[in-house]
Each structure stands twice: as structure tokens, then as C-alpha cells.
C-alpha positions, 0 to 999 in steps of 0.5 A: 916917254914913261908910257912908251918905256913901260910898253917897251919893257912889257914887250921885252918880256915877250920877245924871246917867245915871239922870236921862237914862234916866228922862227918856227913859222919862218925857219929863218932867224933874220926873218923871225927878227924882222917879224918881231920888230914889225910887231913892236912897231905895230904895238908902239903905233897902236892903242892897246888900252883895251888889250887884256892879254898882251902876250896873246895879242902879240902872238896874234900880230906876229903870226899874221906878219909871218903868214904874210911873209910865208905867202910872199915867199910862196908867190916868189917860188911860183914865179920861179917855178921851172927855174933852179932856185939860187943857192944862197948858202953853198958852203955852210963853213964859209957862210958866216951863219950866226951860231945862234941860228945853228942852235935854233935849227938844232933845237927845232930839228932840221928834218922838221924845219925842212918839212914845215917849209913844204907846208902851205902858209896857212897850214904852217901857221895853224900847225905851229901855233896849235901843235907846237905852242898849244894855241886853241883853234878858235884863236888861230882861226881869225889869223888864217881867216878860216872857221875854227873847224876849217882851221882844225882841218888845216892843222890835221892835214899839216900833221899828216904831211909832217909825220909822213906815210911810212912804207914799212912796219914800225919795228922795221923803221926802228931797226933801220934808224938804229943802223942809220944813226950808227952810220952817222955817229961813225961818220961824224967822228971820222971812225972808218972802222965804225962805218965799216961795221954798218956797211955791207961788203958790196955796198954801192954809193951812187950820187947825182952830179950836183952832190959831188965835186967834179973829180968824184965818180957818181958811183963807188962800190965796195965797203972799203972804198965807200968808207974811205970816202966818208971823210969827205961827207964828215964835214957835213955830217954835223948838219945831218939827221935821220928822216923819213925819205920816201917812207924809209929811213934816210938822212937829210943834211940841212945847215941852218935848216936849209936842205942841201943834201939827202941820203936815200939809204937802203938797209938790209938786215943790220947793214947798209947795202946802198945809198944815194946822194941827192942834191939836184934841186928838182930831185930834192923837191920831188922827194917825200920827206917827213920827220921820224919822231915826236919833235912836234910836241907843244912847247915854248 
């Protein structure tokens, strides 16, 4: 029992980092905790007498478990291809979601979690370990069953997907982001006058039917009418952040890192002239989404 207790104490010193690694790979706190628990069981059952770096060994084990979970998830998605994915959390205010998971999603970045979820399993593992935790490629290669050179290419391909391909010059993206962030700030505080300052007088709000209650029109015109509608969006704006949407600055709404809604925004000058609410699962899947900034720097 003394040896087992010592092993448990050693494991606990690594638990938080393992959980962070697993969460960034899986985007789900419950699944991350499952992966960490499985790593503990493998440690408790195994012979680690020859392990010189327990933290590195555990990171490898957790990464392999996460890779298997991601592959299983990808297989289920293929089986459901052509069918609407079930919405497991339709109302973020009534989901009972742990506050800790909301904080984790906030710390990682909702847009980044969404884009990571669109990577292949091996791409995601290689990218997370190298770009977010600075693990060398020669240590990642055995986990994803590739050569170091191929693993480096996996991470590079993932990096391109995460960063996207902006359709506009950098200065234009900065200007658009300034306008979109002003819109979000005003929306979050319910500041109608603040919203009006960034809306063009003849702004148009369009939406697919899945994004709206049954009694709401799919098109609204005019700054005052659109601004007054913002109150309805305000309850979800705390889950929103700017992202690249089809190469331009838009907004993703992702409670706990789960994509629920995208605002495709059109900015002309310093005003929003139009935006579209997109919630239909098939349309969301077709969007080209990417992060806007360097939220992917190595860290623990």
C-alpha cells in the first residue's frame, strides 16, 4: 500500500497538466477527466520502475488515450454523415454545465476549440502537443505512429487550418475586428446606443430558420429594428468571440466550446452593413472557420 500511495501522490502532481492536455485535445471536460482517469489506471496496473520521466510518460499515455477517443468520435461522425447531429446542449443556460468547463473554454478560446474539432485525430494530437505544449516531434511521432518528419507535416497542416486563409489584407482585418468587437461589447452590456454606433442605417439582419424562434422573421432591416433585436442575442453574447468566417471577421457563439451559431458579418468603412445568423448544422459544417490571433502559443 505504501508504494501505491506514493505512486498516487506522484500522479496527483501531474494531474492538472494532464487534464489541460486532454481538454485541449478533446474539447470536453468530462472526456478529459475520463482520459486522465484511464491514465491513472494504466499507471497503477503497470510496471514503471524503468520510467525516468514520469510526467513525460503520463503525457504520452494520455495522448494515446485521447487519440483513440478522437478516432472513435470521427468514426461515429462518419456513421452519422448525411444526418443531422443531435444537439446535446440546446440551451446553455439550462444545461447544468460546470462553471469550470466554461472557464476552460474561455482560457483556451472558443474559436480555437471549434477549429481544433475540425482537425483529423492525428493532426489535432500533433498540433496540440507541439504548438501548445512544446513537445518535440520525435516524442510525438510514436504516439501518432508516424515518422518525426511526417509528424512535423501533420502539425504544419493543422497549423494552416487553425490560422485559416484570410481573404483580406491585415490592416483590413484589424479594422473589421475593431468594429466587430465594438458590436460584441455593446451587445453584451445591452447598450442599444452603442450597437447603433456600429450599425449602418440601412443594415440588414438575415438568418436561417434554425437560428430563430418560430415567431421571428428571417430578415430585419434598419438600424433601430436590428439594434432592438440585439437584446435577444445578448444572452448568448457571453459565449461569443470574433473569428475568421470564410476569410473575413465574423463571430462564433460556442457555449463550452460547442459551436451553436455563427454571425457572418459584412463591414463597410466603420459600420456593419449586414450580418447573417447561421445555425443550421449543414451550413455550419460548410463554413471555413479559423482563429484570429496567436491563441495557440505553447503553454501549460
